[in-house]
N, C-alpha and C positions, 0 to 999 in steps of 0.2 A: 268394456266401457264402464267407467265409474261415473255416476251422475246422480244428482238429486232426482227423485222419481216424479217429475212433473213435466208439463208441457208449457213452460213459461217463457217469458220474453228475454231471458238472459242465458249466456252459455253455461253449460254444466259439464261438458265432456272434458276428460283429462287424458291426454295421450302421453305415454312415456317417450323420452327422446329416441328418435329413430323409428318410432312405431309407424305402421302403415296408416295412411290417411283414411279417415272414415269414408264410407261410401256416400255419394251425394245423389240427389234427385232434383229435377226442376220444380221450383215452387209454382204452384198453380196460380198464385195471386200476383207475385211480382217478377216471376221468371228467373230469379237468381238461383244459384246452386244452394241447396239446403242439405246439411249433413245428417246422417243417421243419428237419431236421438235415443231411441229405445226400441225394444222388440217385445211385443206381446205374443207369446207363443200359442195361446189358446183362445178360443171363442169364450167370451166372458159369461155366456149363458149356457152353452152346451158343454163347455170344457173340452171340446175336441180341438185338435190342432188346427190352426188357421194359416193359410198362405198369405193373408193380408194383415199381418201384424207388425210389419216394419214401419216405424214412425220416424219421419224426418221433420226437422224443425228449421224454419228459415230465420236466420239472424237479422235479415233485413226488415221483414214485416211482422215477425213474431208468430205467424201462423204455423201450425204443424199439420201433418197429413200422412196418410197411409200411402205407401208406394211399394210395389206397383198398384195402380188403381184397379179395383174390380170393374168388371163390365156391368151393365144394367141387368143382364140376365143373372149374373152371379149374385148381385145384391138382393134380388128377389128371394133367393134361397136362404139368406141370412135371417129371414123373418118367419121361417117355418118352426115355430116354437110352441110349446104347450101353453105358455102364458106370456103376454107382452102387453104394453099399455094400449096399443092400437086395438086390442081385442077387449079392452075394458077389464082385464084381469091382471093382477099384480104378479110379478115373478118372485117377489120377496117372500121369505117364510113368515108365517104369522107367529111372532114370539110374544108371549105374555110379559108385560112390563112389571118389573118389581117396583116397590115403593121408591127406591133410590132412582130408578130409571124415570119414573114419573116426575120426581123432583127435578132431575136434570133437564127433562124436556120442558117443564114449566119455566125454569130459569132461562132456557134458550128462547122460549116464546117471549119472555119479558124483554130479552135483549134484541129481538128481531125487529129491525126497522126496514125491512125489504119492501119492494114495490112489485106486487105480482102483475102478470100480464093483464089480468082483469082490472086491477087498479089503474094501470096505464090506459087501457081502452076507455074506462069510465071518464078519465080526465080528458082524453084527446078527441073522442068522438062526439059529434053533435047528435041530438035526439033523432031516433029512427034512421040511423045510418045503415048503409048496405056494406057488408063485410064478407070477404072470402077468406076462409081459414084453410090454407093449403097444408095438407098432411094433418087432417083433423083428428086422426086416431080414434079414440073412444067417444069423442064428441063432447067432452066436458066444457070446452070453451064455447062451442056452438050453443049449448044449453044456457051458459052464463050470458052470452050475448042476447039470446032470446028473452031472458028474464029482464034484461036492461031495455028491452023494447026495440032492439036492432033487428034488421033482416039479414040473416047469416046463412051462407051456404058453405059446405065443406067439400074438400077434394081429398080423396083417399083411395088407395089401391087395395087396402085390406078388406076382404070379403065380410069380415065380422062387423066392421063399421058400416059398410054399405047396406047391410041387412037391417039396420035399426030404423024402424018405421017412424019414430018420433023426430027424426032429423032429416034435413035436406042435404044429402051427401051425393056428390057426383063421382063416378069412377074416373080416376086419372092420377097423374103424378105432377110434381113440380116441373119436371122436364117435358111432360106431354099433357098440357092443360086440357080439360074437357071442352069440346066445341060449344057446349051449352052455355058457357060463361059469356057474358055480354062484354065486348070490348069497350073500354072507357066507361064502364057502368057501375063502378063501386067506389065507395068512399075510403075503404081501407083494405089492404091485403096483409094477412098475418102468416108468418112462418114461425111457429112455436116449436122449437126443438126439432127442426127439420133439416136445415142446411148442413148440419154436421154429418148427415147421412148421404149427401149428394155427391156424385162423381164430379159435377161441374157446378158448384154453388153460385158462382158469379153469373153464369148463363141463366140459371133457373130464376134467380132474383131479378135479373134484367128482363126476362120474359114477362114477369108478373106486372111490370110497369104498364103493359098494354091494357090491363084490366082496370086501371085507376082513372077516375075522373081527374080533371085539372085540380091541382092542390090536394089530391088524394094522398093518404098516408100509408107508409110501409112500416110494419112492426116486425122485427126479427129478434128472436131470443134463442140462445144456445147455452150449453154448459160453459162455465167460466173456468178455464184452465190456469188462471192465475190464483185461484182460491187456495187457501191453506189446506183444505181437505184434499185437494188434488195433490198437493205436495206430500202430505202425510201418508196418503194411501197408495200413491204411485200406480203401478199396473193394476192394483186391486180396487182402484177407485170405481165406484158403481157407475158413474157417469162417463168413464172412459169407453166402456161398452164396445170394444173392438170385436168383430169387424163391422157391426152395424154403423158405428161411428167411424168415419174415415177422415174427418176434418176436425181440428182442435183449435179453438179460438181464444184469444185474449180480447179485452175490450178494444185495444188498438187494431188488431187484425180483423175484428168484426167490422169496425168502422171503415177500415180500408176496403173490405169486401163490398160493403154497401156502396161506397163511393165508386168502386170499379164497375159496379152494376148500373151506374148512372143516376144515383140518388144523392141528395144532400142530407147528411145526418143532422138532426135537430137536437137530440139529446140522448144520453145513455141512461140506463137504469139497471138495478141489480135485484135479484130475487133468489129465494131458496136458502133457508138456514135451519129451521127447526128439525127438518127431516134427518139431518146429520146424526141427531142424538137419539133416534129411536132404536130400540133393540132389533127391529127387523132390518134396518139399514146396516147396523153393526154386523149382524149375522150374515147378511148378503156379502159384505166385503170379506168377512172371515172365510166364507166358503170359496170365494174367488182366490184369495191368498193361499189357502191350503191346496188348491188345485194347481197353482203355479209351480210348486215344488222348488226347483233350483233357481227360477227366475223371480227373486223376491227382493228388489231394491227398495224396501220400505219395511216399517214395522206393522205387525198384524194388528188390525183394529180390535178394540176391546172396550169394556165399560170404563176401565181406568183411563185408557187413551182418550176416550170420548170426554171424560171430565177435564182432562188436560187441554183438549181442543176447545172446550167451552171457555176455559180460563184464558186461553190465548186469543180467541177470536171475539169474545163478547163485546169488546170496545175497539175492535180493529176497523180499519178503513174498508170501504165497500168492496174493492177489488180483491182483498184478501179474505173477506168474511163470507161472501155469498157464492153459492155454487152455480149461479146462472147470471148471464149478462145479456142485456137487450139494447137495441138501437131503435129509436123512432126517427123516421126519415121521410123526405118528400121528393118526388121526381123533380 
């Protein structure tokens, strides 16, 4: 299969005349047949072979997904890592920045017009709102919400997050919400980089509606698979993260997912830019690329490629520029 190494909303596959048809899988979102798009042969964190690296992309709704789908029991094993964000520990190597790297990051910061999820919640929430952060990880958003004067509770299955005494975190998952949560008791529910991990994201987002007050808000943010960095890095893209990530969204397919879950999208936003250009980010993608060996449908990341990326994206549109996309919606 020859293709551009991204999970974007247009066709990339090229088949020779008479070649066998690509394998297909049912799209979890629109139920059409989706052809095989790419194969990630290894776990992006452990570098061990994975049985869940076949990625299919639907031409109808632009969502991409891993098939066969792992079971809930299997997904639990994907997070047994020495370092992961849910534990409050970065998996990226600590690389000292050179003077040129610092200049590159400063220029990227100057060009960054993104809207973080904290910015979004500052704009959208009334004072002293009640918020549920589903898949709260290390608790950074919970702390930010507390500083803004909101009442926030997290839902997390990772024991490291549950053990933090300064946070109100309940044990549970998006698929199995804690019974302690009050039905129709919250002003907002947040899924920040969560639904790309879920076997049934539509069902999970739909279930969360039961927690919202009338006119309550849903905020969902995921990696942006339309971004230029996704195209340039391909299978080595740090946010691809197979097999923990099993769903891959564009703005259009994220909006369609939210609608399918019973919500009305109000607006989109885009986040994440400066981190592209850090030496640690570059080193992480280099390490993944080197472990891929024969499966390398992209160029290896480097300081030079990072400068080129900056030149290409500094004034690009949001869909191409930023590595994350979010939707604000209402039931």
